[in-house]
C-alpha positions as CSV (number, residue, x, y, z in Angstrom):
1,X,0.0,0.0,0.0
2,X,1.5,3.3,-1.0
3,X,1.2,6.3,1.2
4,X,-0.5,8.2,-1.6
5,X,-3.6,6.0,-1.2
6,X,-4.1,7.5,2.3
7,X,-4.0,11.1,1.1
8,X,-7.5,12.8,1.3
9,X,-8.9,13.4,-2.2
10,X,-12.2,15.1,-2.7
11,X,-14.5,14.5,-5.6
12,X,-17.9,15.9,-6.5
13,X,-19.1,13.8,-9.5
14,X,-19.2,10.0,-9.7
15,X,-19.6,8.0,-12.9
16,X,-21.2,4.6,-12.2
17,X,-19.8,2.0,-14.7
18,X,-22.8,-0.3,-14.5
19,X,-26.5,-0.6,-15.2
20,X,-29.9,-1.5,-13.9
21,X,-30.7,-1.7,-10.2
22,X,-27.0,-1.7,-9.4
23,X,-26.5,1.7,-10.9
24,X,-29.7,3.1,-9.3
25,X,-28.7,1.8,-5.9
26,X,-25.2,3.4,-6.1
27,X,-26.6,6.7,-7.4
28,X,-29.0,7.1,-4.5
29,X,-26.2,6.9,-2.0
30,X,-24.1,9.3,-4.1
31,X,-27.0,11.8,-3.9
32,X,-27.3,11.3,-0.1
33,X,-23.6,12.5,0.1
34,X,-24.4,15.5,-2.2
35,X,-22.5,14.0,-5.1
36,X,-23.6,14.4,-8.8
37,X,-23.9,11.2,-10.8
38,X,-23.1,10.1,-14.4
39,X,-24.7,7.1,-16.0
40,X,-23.2,5.2,-19.0
41,X,-25.6,3.2,-21.0
42,X,-25.8,1.0,-24.1
43,X,-28.3,1.4,-27.0
44,X,-30.6,-1.2,-25.3
45,X,-30.7,0.8,-22.1
46,X,-31.4,4.3,-23.6
47,X,-34.8,4.6,-21.7
48,X,-33.9,2.6,-18.6
49,X,-34.7,4.0,-15.1
50,X,-31.1,4.4,-14.1
51,X,-30.4,6.6,-17.1
52,X,-33.3,8.8,-16.3
53,X,-32.2,9.0,-12.6
54,X,-28.7,10.2,-13.2
55,X,-27.7,13.8,-13.4
56,X,-25.9,13.1,-16.7
57,X,-25.8,10.1,-19.0
58,X,-23.5,9.1,-21.9
59,X,-24.2,6.4,-24.5
60,X,-21.2,4.1,-24.8
61,X,-22.2,1.7,-27.5
62,X,-24.3,-1.2,-28.8
63,X,-26.3,-3.6,-26.7
64,X,-23.8,-6.4,-26.3
65,X,-21.8,-5.7,-23.1
66,X,-18.5,-6.4,-24.9
67,X,-19.3,-3.4,-27.1
68,X,-20.3,-1.1,-24.3
69,X,-20.1,-1.8,-20.6
70,X,-16.9,-3.9,-20.9
71,X,-15.0,-1.3,-23.0
72,X,-12.7,0.5,-20.7
73,X,-11.8,3.4,-23.1
74,X,-15.4,4.2,-23.6
75,X,-16.0,4.5,-19.9
76,X,-12.9,6.7,-19.4
77,X,-13.9,8.9,-22.3
78,X,-17.4,9.4,-20.7
79,X,-15.8,10.4,-17.4
80,X,-13.5,12.9,-19.2
81,X,-16.5,14.2,-21.2
82,X,-18.6,14.9,-18.1
83,X,-15.9,15.9,-15.7
84,X,-16.4,13.0,-13.3
85,X,-13.6,12.6,-10.9
86,X,-14.4,9.2,-9.6
87,X,-15.7,5.9,-11.0
88,X,-17.8,3.4,-9.1
89,X,-17.8,0.0,-10.9
90,X,-20.9,-1.4,-9.1
91,X,-20.9,-5.2,-9.1
92,X,-20.5,-7.4,-12.1
93,X,-19.1,-6.3,-15.4
94,X,-15.6,-4.6,-14.7
95,X,-16.0,-4.4,-10.9
96,X,-13.3,-7.1,-10.3
97,X,-11.2,-6.3,-13.3
98,X,-7.7,-5.2,-12.1
99,X,-6.8,-3.9,-15.5
100,X,-9.8,-1.6,-15.5
101,X,-9.1,-0.3,-12.0
102,X,-5.5,0.3,-13.0
103,X,-6.6,2.2,-16.1
104,X,-8.9,4.4,-14.0
105,X,-6.1,5.2,-11.6
106,X,-3.6,5.8,-14.4
107,X,-6.1,8.3,-15.9
108,X,-5.9,10.4,-12.7
109,X,-9.4,9.3,-11.6
110,X,-10.4,7.8,-8.3
111,X,-11.5,4.1,-8.4
112,X,-14.2,3.4,-5.8
113,X,-12.9,0.0,-4.8
114,X,-9.8,-1.8,-3.7
115,X,-6.4,-1.0,-5.3
116,X,-5.6,-2.8,-8.5
117,X,-2.9,-4.9,-6.8
118,X,-5.5,-6.2,-4.2
119,X,-8.0,-7.0,-7.0
120,X,-5.3,-8.8,-8.9
121,X,-4.1,-10.8,-5.8
122,X,-7.6,-11.9,-4.8
123,X,-9.5,-11.9,-8.1
124,X,-8.3,-15.4,-9.2
125,X,-9.6,-18.3,-7.0
126,X,-6.3,-20.1,-7.4
127,X,-4.1,-17.3,-6.1
128,X,-6.7,-16.3,-3.5
129,X,-6.7,-19.8,-2.1
130,X,-2.9,-19.7,-1.7
131,X,-3.1,-16.4,0.2
132,X,-5.8,-17.8,2.4
133,X,-3.6,-20.8,3.3
134,X,-0.7,-18.4,4.1
135,X,-3.0,-16.4,6.4
136,X,-4.0,-19.6,8.3
137,X,-7.5,-19.8,6.8
138,X,-8.8,-23.3,6.3
139,X,-9.3,-24.3,2.6
140,X,-11.0,-27.3,0.8
141,X,-8.5,-29.9,-0.4
142,X,-8.0,-29.8,-4.2
143,X,-5.9,-29.0,-7.2
144,X,-4.7,-25.4,-7.4
145,X,-1.7,-25.5,-9.8
146,X,-1.0,-23.6,-13.0
147,X,-0.7,-26.6,-15.3
148,X,-4.1,-26.7,-17.2
149,X,-3.7,-29.4,-19.8
150,X,-6.5,-32.0,-19.8
151,X,-4.3,-34.9,-18.8
152,X,-2.9,-33.1,-15.7
153,X,-6.4,-32.0,-14.7
154,X,-7.8,-35.4,-15.2
155,X,-5.1,-37.0,-13.1
156,X,-5.6,-34.5,-10.3
157,X,-9.3,-35.1,-10.3
158,X,-8.8,-38.9,-10.0
159,X,-6.4,-38.3,-7.1
160,X,-8.9,-36.0,-5.3
161,X,-11.7,-38.4,-5.9
162,X,-15.4,-38.0,-6.7
163,X,-17.7,-36.1,-6.3
164,X,-15.6,-33.2,-7.5
165,X,-16.2,-29.5,-8.1
166,X,-14.7,-27.9,-11.2
167,X,-14.5,-24.1,-10.9
168,X,-13.3,-21.2,-13.0
169,X,-10.4,-19.5,-11.3
170,X,-11.6,-16.1,-12.5
171,X,-15.0,-14.6,-11.8
172,X,-18.0,-16.1,-10.1
173,X,-21.7,-16.3,-10.3
174,X,-21.7,-20.0,-11.0
175,X,-20.2,-19.5,-14.5
176,X,-17.5,-22.1,-15.4
177,X,-18.6,-24.3,-12.5
178,X,-19.5,-28.0,-12.8
179,X,-20.2,-30.8,-10.3
180,X,-18.6,-34.1,-11.5
181,X,-19.8,-37.3,-9.8
182,X,-17.9,-39.9,-11.9
183,X,-14.8,-40.1,-14.2
184,X,-17.1,-40.6,-17.2
185,X,-18.4,-37.0,-16.8
186,X,-15.0,-35.4,-16.3
187,X,-13.9,-34.7,-19.9
188,X,-17.1,-32.9,-20.9
189,X,-17.2,-31.0,-17.6
190,X,-13.7,-29.7,-18.1
191,X,-14.4,-28.6,-21.7
192,X,-17.6,-26.9,-20.8
193,X,-16.2,-25.2,-17.7
194,X,-13.2,-23.9,-19.6
195,X,-15.4,-22.6,-22.5
196,X,-17.8,-20.9,-20.2
197,X,-15.0,-19.3,-18.2
198,X,-13.2,-18.1,-21.2
199,X,-16.4,-16.6,-22.6
200,X,-17.4,-14.9,-19.3
201,X,-14.0,-13.8,-18.0
202,X,-11.5,-14.2,-20.8
203,X,-9.6,-16.7,-18.7
204,X,-10.2,-20.5,-18.9
205,X,-8.0,-21.4,-15.9
206,X,-9.7,-24.0,-13.7
207,X,-9.3,-25.2,-10.1
208,X,-10.5,-28.5,-8.7
209,X,-11.9,-29.1,-5.2
210,X,-13.3,-31.9,-3.2
211,X,-17.1,-31.5,-3.4
212,X,-18.7,-31.1,0.0
213,X,-22.3,-32.4,0.1
214,X,-25.1,-30.2,1.5
215,X,-22.9,-27.3,2.6
216,X,-24.2,-23.9,3.8
217,X,-22.8,-20.8,2.1
218,X,-21.7,-18.2,4.6
219,X,-19.9,-14.9,3.9
220,X,-18.4,-12.2,6.0
221,X,-18.7,-8.5,5.0
222,X,-15.4,-6.6,5.4
223,X,-14.4,-3.0,5.2
224,X,-10.8,-1.6,5.0
225,X,-9.4,1.9,4.7
226,X,-6.2,3.2,3.2
227,X,-4.8,3.8,6.8
228,X,-4.4,0.0,7.5
229,X,-7.7,-0.4,9.4
230,X,-9.8,-3.5,8.6
231,X,-13.1,-4.6,10.3
232,X,-16.0,-6.9,9.6
233,X,-19.8,-6.4,9.6
234,X,-20.8,-9.9,10.6
235,X,-22.2,-12.6,8.3
236,X,-24.8,-13.3,5.7
237,X,-26.1,-16.7,4.7
238,X,-26.6,-17.3,0.9
239,X,-27.4,-21.0,0.8
240,X,-30.5,-20.8,-1.4
241,X,-29.1,-21.1,-4.9
242,X,-30.0,-22.3,-8.4
243,X,-27.4,-23.0,-11.0
244,X,-24.8,-22.1,-8.3
245,X,-26.2,-18.6,-8.2
246,X,-27.8,-17.1,-5.1
247,X,-31.5,-16.2,-5.1
248,X,-32.2,-15.7,-1.4
249,X,-29.8,-14.3,1.3
250,X,-30.3,-13.4,4.9
251,X,-28.5,-12.0,8.0
252,X,-27.8,-13.3,10.5
253,X,-27.3,-17.0,9.8
254,X,-29.3,-19.3,12.1
255,X,-26.5,-21.9,11.7
256,X,-23.8,-20.0,13.6
257,X,-23.1,-20.1,17.3
258,X,-21.4,-17.0,18.8
259,X,-18.1,-18.8,18.9
260,X,-18.3,-20.0,15.2
261,X,-19.4,-16.5,14.1
262,X,-16.3,-15.0,15.8
263,X,-14.0,-17.6,14.3
264,X,-15.2,-16.9,10.7
265,X,-15.1,-13.2,11.2
266,X,-11.5,-13.3,12.5
267,X,-10.5,-15.6,9.6
268,X,-11.9,-13.1,7.1
269,X,-10.3,-10.0,8.6
270,X,-6.9,-11.9,8.9
271,X,-7.0,-12.6,5.2
272,X,-8.0,-9.0,4.4
273,X,-5.2,-7.5,6.6
274,X,-2.6,-9.8,5.0
275,X,-3.2,-8.2,1.6
276,X,-3.8,-4.6,2.8
277,X,-7.5,-4.7,1.8
278,X,-9.2,-1.3,1.1
279,X,-12.9,-0.6,0.4
280,X,-15.8,-3.0,0.8
281,X,-15.5,-6.7,0.1
282,X,-16.7,-10.2,1.0
283,X,-14.9,-13.3,2.2
284,X,-17.0,-16.3,1.3
285,X,-16.9,-19.7,3.1
286,X,-18.7,-23.0,3.0
287,X,-19.8,-24.6,6.2
288,X,-20.1,-28.4,6.3
289,X,-22.6,-30.4,8.3
290,X,-20.1,-31.0,11.1
291,X,-19.6,-27.3,11.6
292,X,-16.2,-27.0,9.9
293,X,-15.8,-24.0,7.6
294,X,-13.6,-23.6,4.5
295,X,-12.4,-20.6,2.5
296,X,-14.3,-20.3,-0.9
297,X,-13.3,-17.0,-2.5
298,X,-13.0,-13.2,-2.0
299,X,-15.3,-10.8,-3.9
300,X,-13.4,-7.6,-4.2
301,X,-16.5,-5.5,-4.6
302,X,-19.9,-4.8,-3.2
303,X,-22.2,-7.9,-3.3
304,X,-25.7,-8.1,-4.6
305,X,-26.9,-9.2,-1.1
306,X,-25.3,-6.3,0.8
307,X,-28.6,-4.7,1.8
308,X,-29.3,-7.4,4.4
309,X,-26.1,-6.3,6.2
310,X,-27.1,-2.6,5.8
311,X,-30.5,-3.2,7.4
312,X,-29.2,-5.3,10.3
313,X,-26.1,-3.1,11.0
314,X,-27.5,0.3,10.2
315,X,-24.7,1.1,7.7
316,X,-24.9,2.3,4.1
317,X,-22.0,0.4,2.5
318,X,-21.9,2.5,-0.6
319,X,-21.5,5.6,1.4
320,X,-18.7,3.9,3.4
321,X,-17.0,3.0,0.0
322,X,-17.2,6.6,-1.1
323,X,-15.7,7.9,2.2
324,X,-12.9,5.4,2.0
325,X,-12.2,6.4,-1.6
326,X,-11.9,10.0,-0.4
327,X,-9.1,8.8,1.9
328,X,-11.1,8.9,5.2
329,X,-10.6,6.5,8.0
330,X,-13.2,4.0,8.9
331,X,-15.8,5.6,11.1
332,X,-15.8,2.5,13.4
333,X,-13.4,-0.3,14.0
334,X,-15.7,-2.7,15.8
335,X,-18.8,-4.1,14.1
336,X,-22.0,-2.5,15.4
337,X,-24.4,-5.0,17.0
338,X,-26.7,-6.6,14.4
339,X,-30.4,-6.0,15.2
340,X,-33.3,-7.9,13.9
341,X,-33.3,-10.1,10.9
342,X,-33.2,-9.2,7.2
343,X,-33.9,-11.4,4.1
344,X,-33.4,-10.5,0.5
345,X,-34.7,-12.2,-2.7
346,X,-33.4,-11.7,-6.2
347,X,-36.3,-11.1,-8.5
348,X,-35.3,-12.4,-11.9
349,X,-36.8,-12.8,-15.4
350,X,-36.7,-16.6,-15.5
351,X,-39.0,-19.5,-15.6
352,X,-38.6,-21.9,-12.7
353,X,-40.7,-24.5,-14.4
354,X,-38.2,-24.6,-17.3
355,X,-35.0,-25.2,-15.2
356,X,-34.9,-21.4,-14.5
357,X,-34.3,-20.5,-18.2
358,X,-34.1,-16.7,-18.6
359,X,-37.2,-15.0,-20.1
360,X,-37.7,-11.8,-22.1
361,X,-40.5,-9.4,-22.6
362,X,-41.9,-5.9,-22.0
363,X,-43.2,-5.1,-18.6
364,X,-46.7,-3.6,-18.7
365,X,-46.3,-2.3,-15.1
366,X,-44.1,-2.4,-12.1
367,X,-46.1,-1.7,-8.9
368,X,-45.2,-2.4,-5.3
369,X,-46.9,-2.1,-2.0
370,X,-45.3,0.2,0.6
371,X,-44.7,-1.9,3.7
372,X,-42.8,-0.9,6.8
373,X,-39.4,-2.6,6.9
374,X,-39.5,-3.5,3.1
375,X,-37.0,-2.1,0.7
376,X,-37.2,-2.3,-3.1
377,X,-34.0,-2.0,-5.1
378,X,-35.5,-2.4,-8.6
379,X,-33.9,-1.7,-12.0
380,X,-37.1,-1.8,-14.1
381,X,-40.3,0.2,-14.4
382,X,-43.4,0.1,-16.5
383,X,-42.5,-0.3,-20.3
384,X,-39.1,-1.6,-19.5
385,X,-37.9,-4.2,-22.1
386,X,-36.0,-7.1,-20.8
387,X,-33.8,-8.5,-23.5
388,X,-31.1,-11.2,-24.0
389,X,-28.0,-9.1,-23.4
390,X,-27.7,-8.9,-19.7
391,X,-28.2,-10.7,-16.4
392,X,-31.8,-11.8,-15.7
393,X,-32.0,-10.0,-12.4
394,X,-34.8,-7.3,-12.4
395,X,-34.1,-6.2,-8.8
396,X,-33.9,-7.1,-5.2
397,X,-36.6,-7.0,-2.5
398,X,-35.5,-6.9,1.1
399,X,-37.5,-7.2,4.3
400,X,-36.2,-6.4,7.8
401,X,-38.1,-7.5,10.9
402,X,-37.6,-7.9,14.6
403,X,-37.4,-11.7,14.1
404,X,-36.8,-14.0,11.2
405,X,-40.5,-15.0,11.2
406,X,-41.4,-11.3,10.9
407,X,-39.0,-10.8,7.9
408,X,-40.4,-13.9,6.1
409,X,-44.0,-12.7,6.5
410,X,-43.2,-9.2,5.3
411,X,-41.2,-10.4,2.3
412,X,-44.0,-12.9,1.3
413,X,-46.5,-10.1,1.4
414,X,-44.3,-7.8,-0.7
415,X,-43.9,-10.6,-3.3
416,X,-47.6,-11.4,-3.4
417,X,-48.4,-7.7,-4.0
418,X,-45.8,-7.1,-6.7
419,X,-47.6,-6.5,-9.9
420,X,-45.3,-6.8,-13.0
421,X,-47.1,-8.3,-16.0
422,X,-45.5,-8.9,-19.3
423,X,-43.0,-11.7,-18.7
424,X,-42.6,-14.8,-16.6
425,X,-40.5,-14.3,-13.5
426,X,-39.5,-16.2,-10.3
427,X,-41.8,-14.1,-8.1
428,X,-44.2,-16.9,-7.1
429,X,-41.3,-19.4,-6.8
430,X,-39.6,-17.1,-4.3
431,X,-42.9,-16.8,-2.4
432,X,-43.1,-20.6,-2.2
433,X,-39.5,-21.0,-1.0
434,X,-40.0,-18.5,1.8
435,X,-43.1,-20.4,2.9
436,X,-41.6,-23.9,2.7
437,X,-41.4,-25.6,6.2
438,X,-37.7,-26.4,5.8
439,X,-36.9,-22.8,5.0
440,X,-39.0,-21.6,7.9
441,X,-37.1,-24.0,10.1
442,X,-33.8,-22.7,8.9
443,X,-32.8,-26.1,7.5
444,X,-30.8,-24.6,4.6
445,X,-28.0,-25.8,2.3
446,X,-26.8,-25.1,-1.3
447,X,-28.9,-27.9,-2.7
448,X,-32.2,-26.9,-1.1
449,X,-33.7,-26.0,-4.5
450,X,-32.9,-29.5,-5.9
451,X,-33.9,-31.4,-2.8
452,X,-37.3,-29.8,-2.6
453,X,-37.9,-29.4,-6.3
454,X,-41.1,-31.4,-6.3
455,X,-42.6,-29.5,-3.4
456,X,-41.6,-26.1,-4.8
457,X,-43.0,-26.7,-8.3
458,X,-46.0,-24.6,-9.2
459,X,-49.2,-26.6,-9.1
460,X,-51.4,-26.2,-12.2
461,X,-53.9,-23.5,-11.8
462,X,-57.3,-24.8,-10.5
463,X,-60.5,-24.5,-12.4
464,X,-61.8,-21.6,-10.3
465,X,-58.7,-19.4,-10.8
466,X,-58.8,-20.1,-14.5
467,X,-62.5,-19.2,-14.7
468,X,-61.9,-16.0,-12.8
469,X,-58.9,-15.1,-15.0
470,X,-60.8,-15.7,-18.2
471,X,-63.8,-13.7,-17.1
472,X,-61.5,-10.8,-16.0
473,X,-59.7,-10.9,-19.3
474,X,-62.9,-10.8,-21.3
475,X,-64.4,-7.9,-19.3
476,X,-61.2,-5.9,-19.9
477,X,-61.5,-6.5,-23.6
478,X,-65.2,-5.5,-23.6
479,X,-64.2,-2.3,-21.8
480,X,-61.3,-1.6,-24.2
481,X,-63.7,-1.9,-27.2
482,X,-66.1,0.6,-25.5
483,X,-63.3,3.1,-25.0
484,X,-62.1,2.8,-28.6
485,X,-65.6,3.7,-29.9
486,X,-65.7,7.3,-31.0
487,X,-68.0,9.5,-29.0
488,X,-69.9,10.8,-32.0
489,X,-70.7,7.4,-33.4
490,X,-74.0,5.5,-32.8
491,X,-73.5,3.4,-29.8
492,X,-72.9,-0.3,-30.7
493,X,-72.9,-2.9,-28.0
494,X,-69.5,-4.6,-27.9
495,X,-69.8,-8.1,-29.1
496,X,-72.9,-7.3,-31.1
497,X,-74.0,-10.1,-33.4
498,X,-76.6,-10.7,-36.1
499,X,-78.2,-13.4,-34.0
500,X,-79.1,-11.3,-31.0
501,X,-79.2,-14.2,-28.4
502,X,-76.1,-16.0,-29.6
503,X,-73.0,-15.8,-27.5
504,X,-69.8,-14.2,-28.7
505,X,-67.1,-16.9,-28.3
506,X,-63.5,-16.5,-27.2
507,X,-61.0,-19.2,-26.4
508,X,-57.9,-18.8,-24.2
509,X,-54.8,-21.0,-23.7
510,X,-53.2,-21.0,-20.3
511,X,-50.2,-23.3,-20.0
512,X,-51.7,-26.7,-21.1
513,X,-55.3,-25.7,-20.4
514,X,-57.9,-24.4,-22.9
515,X,-60.7,-22.2,-21.6
516,X,-63.7,-21.5,-23.9
517,X,-66.0,-18.7,-22.9
518,X,-69.2,-17.3,-24.4
519,X,-70.5,-13.8,-23.5
520,X,-73.5,-11.7,-24.3
521,X,-73.4,-8.0,-23.4
522,X,-76.6,-6.3,-22.3
523,X,-77.1,-2.7,-21.4
524,X,-75.1,-2.6,-18.1
525,X,-74.5,-6.3,-17.4
526,X,-72.8,-9.3,-19.0
527,X,-74.0,-12.9,-19.3
528,X,-71.1,-15.3,-19.4
529,X,-71.2,-19.0,-20.3
530,X,-68.2,-21.0,-19.0
531,X,-67.6,-24.5,-17.9
532,X,-71.2,-25.5,-18.7
533,X,-72.7,-22.8,-16.4
534,X,-74.1,-19.3,-17.1
535,X,-72.7,-16.5,-15.0
536,X,-74.5,-13.2,-14.6
537,X,-72.2,-10.2,-14.1
538,X,-74.4,-7.6,-12.6
539,X,-71.7,-5.0,-12.4
540,X,-68.1,-4.6,-13.5
541,X,-65.6,-1.8,-13.4
542,X,-62.2,-1.3,-15.0
543,X,-59.7,1.1,-13.3
544,X,-58.6,4.2,-15.2
545,X,-55.2,2.7,-16.0
546,X,-57.0,-0.5,-17.3
547,X,-54.9,-2.7,-15.0
548,X,-57.5,-3.6,-12.5
549,X,-60.9,-5.2,-12.9
550,X,-63.7,-5.6,-10.3
551,X,-66.8,-7.6,-11.1
552,X,-69.7,-8.7,-9.1
553,X,-71.4,-12.1,-9.5
554,X,-74.9,-13.1,-8.6
555,X,-75.2,-13.3,-4.8
556,X,-73.0,-10.3,-4.3
557,X,-69.6,-12.2,-4.6
558,X,-67.1,-9.5,-5.6
559,X,-63.9,-10.4,-7.5
560,X,-60.8,-8.2,-7.9
561,X,-58.1,-8.9,-10.4
562,X,-55.1,-7.0,-11.8
563,X,-55.2,-7.3,-15.6
564,X,-52.9,-6.2,-18.4
565,X,-53.5,-6.8,-22.1
566,X,-50.7,-6.9,-24.7
567,X,-52.3,-7.7,-28.0
568,X,-53.8,-11.2,-27.9
569,X,-52.0,-11.9,-24.6
570,X,-53.7,-11.0,-21.3
571,X,-51.9,-11.2,-17.9
572,X,-54.2,-11.7,-14.9
573,X,-53.2,-11.6,-11.3
574,X,-55.6,-13.0,-8.7
575,X,-54.9,-14.2,-5.2
576,X,-51.2,-13.8,-5.7
577,X,-50.9,-15.8,-8.9
578,X,-50.0,-14.3,-12.3
579,X,-51.6,-16.2,-15.2
580,X,-50.8,-15.6,-18.9
581,X,-53.8,-16.1,-21.2
582,X,-53.3,-16.2,-24.9
583,X,-56.4,-15.7,-27.0
584,X,-56.7,-18.4,-29.6
585,X,-57.3,-17.0,-33.1
586,X,-60.5,-18.2,-34.7
587,X,-58.7,-19.1,-38.0
588,X,-55.2,-20.6,-37.8
589,X,-52.7,-18.9,-40.2
590,X,-51.2,-21.2,-42.8
591,X,-47.9,-22.7,-41.7
592,X,-48.6,-22.0,-38.0
593,X,-48.6,-25.7,-37.1
594,X,-45.6,-27.0,-35.3
595,X,-43.1,-29.0,-37.4
596,X,-43.1,-32.7,-36.3
597,X,-39.8,-33.6,-34.7
598,X,-38.8,-29.9,-34.6
599,X,-36.7,-28.4,-31.8
600,X,-37.1,-24.7,-31.1
601,X,-35.1,-22.1,-29.2
602,X,-36.4,-21.8,-25.6
603,X,-35.4,-18.1,-25.5
604,X,-33.8,-15.5,-27.7
605,X,-30.0,-15.9,-27.8
606,X,-26.9,-16.5,-29.9
607,X,-25.8,-19.9,-31.3
608,X,-22.3,-20.4,-30.1
609,X,-21.8,-24.1,-31.0
610,X,-23.4,-26.6,-33.4
611,X,-22.5,-30.1,-32.3
612,X,-24.2,-32.2,-35.0
613,X,-24.5,-32.2,-38.8
614,X,-27.5,-33.1,-41.0
615,X,-27.8,-36.9,-41.4
616,X,-26.3,-37.6,-37.9
617,X,-27.9,-40.3,-35.8
618,X,-28.8,-39.0,-32.3
619,X,-30.2,-40.5,-29.1
620,X,-32.6,-38.9,-26.6
621,X,-30.7,-36.4,-24.6
622,X,-27.8,-35.9,-27.0
623,X,-26.4,-32.4,-27.2
624,X,-27.2,-30.7,-30.5
625,X,-26.5,-27.0,-30.1
626,X,-25.4,-24.5,-27.5
627,X,-27.3,-21.2,-27.1
628,X,-25.8,-18.3,-25.2
629,X,-28.3,-15.9,-23.5
630,X,-28.1,-13.6,-20.5
631,X,-24.5,-14.5,-19.8
632,X,-25.2,-18.3,-19.5
633,X,-24.9,-21.2,-21.9
634,X,-27.9,-23.4,-22.6
635,X,-27.7,-26.8,-24.3
636,X,-30.4,-27.8,-26.8
637,X,-30.8,-31.6,-26.6
638,X,-32.6,-34.2,-28.7
639,X,-36.0,-34.9,-27.4
640,X,-36.3,-38.1,-29.5
641,X,-34.0,-40.6,-31.1
642,X,-33.6,-40.4,-34.9
643,X,-31.7,-38.7,-37.7
644,X,-31.0,-35.0,-38.0
645,X,-33.2,-34.2,-41.0
646,X,-32.5,-30.4,-41.1
647,X,-30.5,-27.8,-39.3
648,X,-31.7,-24.2,-39.3
649,X,-29.0,-22.6,-37.1
650,X,-25.4,-21.6,-37.6
651,X,-22.7,-20.5,-35.2
652,X,-22.9,-16.8,-34.5
653,X,-26.6,-16.5,-35.5
654,X,-28.9,-14.5,-33.3
655,X,-32.2,-16.4,-32.9
656,X,-35.6,-15.5,-31.4
657,X,-37.6,-17.6,-29.0
658,X,-39.5,-20.4,-30.7
659,X,-37.2,-20.2,-33.7
660,X,-37.0,-23.7,-35.4
661,X,-33.4,-24.9,-34.9
662,X,-33.4,-28.5,-36.0
663,X,-35.7,-31.3,-37.2
664,X,-35.3,-34.9,-36.1
665,X,-36.8,-37.7,-38.2
666,X,-37.8,-40.4,-35.8
667,X,-35.8,-43.7,-35.9
């Protein structure tokens, strides 16, 4: 650590080199310190909330991150153009890139984060593991050497034994990570992990570790200043994960005794002191079932889950980062006592029923309920378009209560009331996890999602919810037709037909269900035929924004639904469940039928590998193509055995969801 790092340096304008909820969250704390903010954005984010929130904004390129958010010179040029004196990297993108941090410093700007030398020392899992061992921190046995040829890695894997964890040395977030349970899986796992690591981090170096079954994921928040002071802010538990990525985090962990908590905190700060850590960071551990803990990695940046620490410790970590970047000393050297319990969920555009595949779409609304103790860190708003170029996270929702039970109840209420039609998300899945008896009991581990997959799967919507949704969707469309009718035209009853007493028919698809509904509009009421019964709607009302419908059935039963129509698709929320209803066209367009034996893209993305050729014989489950979307790789596999009759995809091609990729002629 050079003495210049401890010299006070003032700054008044901060450029945030990130996007979405990350950028918004950092900008809010900048404003709380009286600092001006600059956003950088890609073409895809031109109208994003974080761009509108910033005091100034600069477009830095096309939608792909490698052409915008990952281009150092464009970010530095934006800082010079706007007169920003400091750059905050957020989390993700370039936040743990030592070369970027160095370029910022060499440009005479202030990097709000650790010195480049510290990022470089801790940014690679292999080197960080060596530093942890030197600092006396326990580590998982494994292979941590520079030789990366397949033969050496395979020999090391056999020596360590199975099950085995293959991990990318650079980066995190589950990318470049594979669990290998037998030698037969090893070659493919090594190839895929190296490929994914190279694509995500530009470095295919791997490390191997003994795989610990059912561990808990515990991390310690650290802070360090340029004067040599290092302290911790207790722990967070991040054991609820899918695809090795966290989706629920909380503080404190119910698994730690006071003694174990202190041991882990001391291990984290010892490692931080050994490298002269400056700014905010996280030391991550895994905790086995016997209570032994092992070093995992260091994140040299702010973590997505940092709000649970902020709410329990009463500290704004971004403000602390900014003060440290100005050369100030830590305001406290002993962790303040943690109060209450905080839980965070990551709200993502993904479909839990389809192995958490990312989803895309346009949000028709984003509305939340103001609840005491609940914080919404969201990066989207009404009309936001969620595309394929970036991470699937839409935002974070955090609840803080006096007890863990209070926090769970608050967070479930917040999720239930979140109204965000337009795409499939994990909102309801998170609600189910929070209510699962094992979660409520604190029986957590990193394979919780897999262990309880059957219990956490969404049940098919029952007949009554489907009926209510179809009625609400139809009433919305009746109201929309009324509103479109010019005031000076002769009033025509919506749904008017030549045969006066014949019902207007409409059919909706909802998942695998088909709902046919007939309706007849009278002066101020509607007669609906559905499920073999006739329903008299004595009164209905659509809210001014046309996203809420009330209707009253015979007997005074009053229903309330949130409803949003997007062309032939209607999204209906009732009793906490969001249903997508697609109106079936009365006449099917030519060529609309599915191709027999056809495999389609599950989401928009880029074809990065084609693994078969036309004429090849394939078995069920064989890998055919690899699609890259939202920073993850997704393998398209054969759903039936047979011959590849046709291929409709090439490497480098961008494809839309449902695009026909291949046709298999059955054997």
